[in-house]
C-alpha positions in Angstrom: -147.2 59.9 -9.6 -147.1 63.7 -8.7 -144.2 65.2 -7.1 -144.7 66.4 -3.5 -142.2 68.8 -1.8 -141.9 68.4 1.9 -140.2 71.3 3.8 -138.3 70.7 7.1 -136.8 73.8 8.9 -133.9 72.5 10.9 -132.3 74.4 13.9 -130.5 72.9 16.6 -132.4 69.7 16.9 -129.6 67.1 16.7 -131.3 64.9 19.2 -134.7 64.8 17.3 -133.7 65.3 13.5 -132.9 61.6 12.6 -136.2 60.5 13.7 -137.9 63.2 11.8 -136.0 62.6 8.6 -136.3 58.9 8.8 -140.1 59.1 9.0 -140.2 61.1 5.9 -137.8 58.9 4.0 -139.8 55.8 4.9 -143.0 57.3 3.6 -145.1 54.8 1.3 -145.5 57.7 -1.2 -142.2 57.7 -2.9 -142.0 60.6 -5.3 -140.9 63.1 -2.8 -138.7 66.2 -2.7 -137.4 66.5 0.8 -136.0 70.1 1.4 -134.0 70.4 4.8 -133.4 73.9 5.5 -130.6 74.4 7.9 -131.3 77.6 9.5 -127.8 78.3 10.7 -127.8 75.5 13.4 -124.9 75.6 15.8 -125.0 71.9 16.6 -124.4 69.0 14.3 -127.9 69.4 12.6 -126.3 70.7 9.4 -124.0 67.8 9.2 -126.7 65.3 9.6 -128.6 67.0 6.8 -125.8 66.6 4.4 -125.3 63.0 5.4 -128.9 62.2 4.5 -128.5 64.2 1.1 -125.6 62.0 0.2 -127.7 58.8 0.7 -131.0 59.8 -0.7 -131.1 61.8 -4.0 -134.6 63.0 -3.1 -133.2 65.1 -0.3 -132.1 68.8 -1.1 -130.3 70.7 1.7 -130.3 74.4 2.0 -127.7 76.1 4.4 -128.6 79.6 5.3 -127.8 82.2 8.0 -130.2 82.1 11.1 -133.6 83.8 10.4 -136.0 81.9 12.5 -138.8 79.2 11.6 -140.6 81.4 9.2 -137.5 82.4 7.3 -136.6 78.8 6.9 -140.0 77.7 5.6 -139.9 80.7 3.2 -136.7 79.6 1.8 -138.3 76.1 1.3 -141.3 77.5 -0.4 -139.1 79.3 -2.9 -136.9 76.4 -3.5 -139.9 73.6 -3.9 -140.4 72.2 -7.2 -143.4 69.7 -6.3 -147.0 70.1 -7.5 -148.0 69.8 -3.9 -146.3 71.1 -0.8 -146.2 69.9 2.9 -144.3 71.0 6.1 -142.9 68.9 8.9 -141.2 70.4 11.9 -137.8 68.9 12.5 -138.5 67.7 16.1 -141.8 66.1 15.1 -142.2 62.8 12.9 -145.0 61.4 10.8 -146.7 58.2 10.3 -145.4 56.1 7.3 -148.5 56.6 5.2 -149.2 60.2 6.0 -148.2 61.7 2.7 -149.9 59.1 0.8 -153.2 59.5 2.6 -153.1 63.4 2.1 -152.3 63.1 -1.5 -155.1 60.7 -2.1 -157.6 62.9 -0.2 -156.5 65.9 -1.9 -156.3 64.6 -5.5 -159.3 62.4 -5.5 -161.4 65.2 -4.1 -159.8 68.0 -6.2 -159.4 69.9 -2.9 -157.1 72.9 -2.4 -155.9 71.5 0.9 -156.1 68.1 2.7 -155.9 67.6 6.4 -155.0 64.7 8.8 -155.3 64.4 12.5 -152.5 65.1 15.1 -151.1 63.3 18.1 -149.9 65.4 20.9 -146.7 63.6 22.1 -145.6 63.9 25.6 -142.8 61.9 27.4 -145.5 59.4 28.9 -148.2 59.1 26.3 -149.7 60.4 23.1 -152.9 62.0 23.0 -155.0 62.3 19.7 -156.3 66.0 19.2 -159.5 64.7 17.8 -161.2 61.9 19.7 -163.4 60.7 16.6 -162.2 59.4 13.4 -164.1 61.2 10.6 -163.7 61.8 6.9 -165.3 64.5 4.9 -165.1 67.3 2.4 -166.1 70.9 3.2 -166.0 74.3 1.6 -163.7 77.3 2.6 -166.1 78.9 5.2 -166.6 75.5 7.2 -162.9 74.7 6.9 -162.0 78.2 8.3 -164.6 77.5 11.2 -163.2 74.1 11.9 -159.7 75.4 11.9 -160.4 78.0 14.5 -162.0 75.6 16.6 -158.9 73.5 16.3 -160.0 70.0 16.8 -161.0 68.3 13.4 -158.6 70.8 11.7 -155.7 71.5 14.0 -153.9 75.0 13.7 -150.6 73.8 12.6 -149.7 73.7 8.9 -147.7 70.5 9.5 -150.6 68.1 9.3 -151.7 69.4 5.9 -150.9 69.2 2.1 -151.4 72.2 -0.1 -151.7 72.7 -3.8 -148.6 74.6 -4.6 -150.4 77.3 -6.5 -152.3 78.0 -3.5 -149.2 79.0 -1.4 -146.5 79.7 -3.7 -147.0 83.5 -3.4 -147.7 83.5 0.4 -145.0 83.7 3.1 -144.7 83.1 6.8 -144.1 86.4 8.8 -140.4 86.6 9.9 -140.0 87.8 13.4 -143.2 86.7 14.7 -144.2 83.7 17.0 -147.4 81.9 16.1 -146.4 82.1 12.4 -148.9 79.4 11.4 -151.7 81.6 12.6 -150.6 84.6 10.7 -150.1 82.2 7.6 -153.6 81.0 7.8 -155.0 84.4 7.9 -153.8 85.0 4.2 -154.3 81.4 3.1 -157.8 80.7 4.1 -159.7 83.2 2.0 -158.2 81.6 -0.9 -159.4 78.0 -0.1 -162.5 76.7 -1.7 -162.6 73.1 -0.9 -160.9 71.0 1.9 -160.5 67.2 2.3 -160.5 66.2 6.0 -159.5 62.8 7.6 -159.1 63.2 11.3 -157.0 59.9 11.6 -154.0 61.0 13.6 -150.9 60.8 11.3 -148.7 63.8 12.6 -146.8 63.4 15.9 -146.3 66.8 17.6 -143.7 66.3 20.1 -144.1 68.5 23.3 -140.6 69.2 24.8 -139.4 71.2 27.6 -137.7 74.3 26.6 -139.4 74.8 23.3 -140.8 78.2 22.3 -144.4 77.1 22.9 -143.5 76.1 26.5 -141.4 79.0 27.5 -142.5 81.5 30.0 -144.0 85.0 28.9 -142.0 87.6 27.2 -143.4 90.5 25.1 -143.1 88.5 21.9 -145.9 86.3 23.6 -148.3 89.2 22.6 -148.0 87.9 18.8 -150.8 85.4 19.5 -153.1 88.2 20.2 -152.1 90.2 17.3 -152.6 87.1 15.0 -156.0 86.3 16.1 -157.2 90.1 16.2 -156.1 90.2 12.5 -157.8 86.8 11.8 -161.0 88.3 13.3 -160.8 91.2 10.8 -160.3 88.6 8.0 -163.2 86.5 9.1 -165.3 89.7 9.4 -164.5 90.7 5.9 -164.7 87.1 4.1 -167.0 85.0 6.3 -169.1 87.3 8.6 -171.5 84.3 9.3 -168.7 82.7 11.6 -167.6 85.7 13.2 -168.5 84.2 16.7 -165.9 81.6 16.3 -163.2 84.3 15.4 -164.3 86.2 18.5 -163.7 83.0 20.6 -160.3 82.6 19.2 -159.3 86.2 20.1 -160.6 85.3 23.7 -158.7 82.1 23.6 -155.4 84.0 22.5 -155.8 86.4 25.5 -156.1 83.3 27.7 -152.9 81.8 26.3 -151.0 85.1 27.2 -152.5 85.4 30.6 -151.5 81.7 31.4 -148.0 82.5 30.5 -147.9 85.6 32.5 -149.1 83.6 35.7 -146.0 81.5 35.3 -143.9 84.5 36.0 -142.9 85.7 39.5 -144.4 89.4 40.0 -146.7 88.9 36.9 -148.5 92.1 38.0 -145.5 94.1 37.0 -145.4 92.9 33.2 -146.3 96.0 31.2 -149.1 94.1 29.1 -150.7 92.5 32.1 -153.2 95.2 32.9 -154.5 95.2 29.3 -154.9 91.4 29.1 -156.6 91.1 32.5 -158.9 94.0 31.6 -159.9 92.4 28.3 -160.5 88.9 30.0 -162.7 90.3 32.8 -164.8 92.2 30.5 -165.4 89.1 28.4 -165.8 86.8 31.2 -169.7 86.6 31.3 -169.7 85.8 27.5 -167.0 83.1 28.0 -169.0 81.5 30.8 -171.8 80.7 28.3 -169.6 80.2 25.2 -170.3 76.7 23.6 -166.6 76.8 22.2 -164.7 76.9 25.3 -164.2 73.7 27.6 -165.5 73.5 31.1 -162.0 74.0 32.5 -161.7 77.4 30.7 -165.0 78.6 31.7 -164.1 77.8 35.3 -161.0 79.9 34.7 -162.9 82.7 33.5 -165.2 82.6 36.6 -162.0 82.5 38.8 -160.7 85.5 36.9 -163.9 87.4 37.7 -163.8 86.5 41.4 -160.0 86.8 42.4 -156.9 86.9 40.1 -154.8 85.0 42.8 -157.5 82.2 42.4 -157.0 82.2 38.7 -153.1 82.2 39.2 -153.5 79.2 41.4 -155.5 77.3 38.9 -153.2 78.2 36.1 -150.2 76.9 37.9 -152.0 73.6 38.8 -152.7 73.1 35.1 -149.1 73.8 34.2 -147.8 71.4 36.7 -150.2 68.8 35.3 -148.9 69.4 31.7 -145.4 69.3 32.9 -146.1 65.7 34.4 -147.0 64.7 30.9 -144.1 66.2 29.2 
C-alpha cells in the first residue's frame, strides 16, 4: 500500500480542528502520513495538534512562525515523505473513504492527479458543486478547461491527490490570496492525465469571518492577478481553450466588483474605476457567454445600465448567501 501524505495547515481553528483531524484519522485508507502544520496559532490549535500526535503515530506536527496558508502548505510539501500528496484545510472535513477513492482512481489510471467532488457546507445545508455524478479520465488540456469552469473539477487543491513528483518542486505563493489559483498556473502545464470522479467527498465549510467572505481590500485584487497570469499560461500552452481562460478573467473581475459593492462609498476605492471600466467593456460578450450563469449575465446587463442597480443586485445576492451561512 502506497504511503500518502495529507498536509493540513493550522491557524486559530480550535473550533473546527478536531472534526477535521478526526475525519482524516478515520479514513479507510490507512497508510497515511498526516502532517499538521501549526502556523503560529495563538489559540489552542497547536496544543490540539500535539495531543493528536501523541495518540496516532501517523501524525507529524510542525510548529512554525506565522507565515500564512501558503507558507504552511509549503512547509508540509518539504516535510512530506509519501508517494502521493493531498491537502485538507483545517476548518473543513472529508468523507471517510475520500483518500481511498482518490488513490484508487489515481493509481488504477496511472494519472498525475485525481479529483473528487465538493460539498459547499453552510449552516443550514450542504450543496454539491457538481449536480451530476460522473467518472472519467481526461488529458491535460481538457482538465485545465474543466478546472477553469470549476464544476466537475473545482478550483481548490483540497479535493485532489497528486503524484509527489508532480508537485515536489512547486510552491504556493506566499503573501497572496487565491493561492490555489496561482498554484494551478504552474501545475497544469505539467499534467498529462487526470482521473475525475465527481462524487462529493470533500466538505468545504463556508464560515462567517473567513478570508473568502471578508469585505474588499486591496489584497482582493490578487484574484485578478492570478487569472490574468492564468490567461497567459493557457495562451502559451493550450491556445484552443483561450475562451475559457478569458471567461475566468472576467469572473475574477466580477468577484472583486462584488466585494467592492459591500463597502460603503465603494466609488472611493482606488481600484474601483479600473474594475468597473473593464466589466462595462466586456459586458456585451458576457451577455452571450455560454460559461456564465444567467444570474451573472443579468448582473452584466445591470452594470451596463446603472451601477446602483448592479450594487442593489449584488447586495441582495450577498444577503441570500449569508442566510445560508
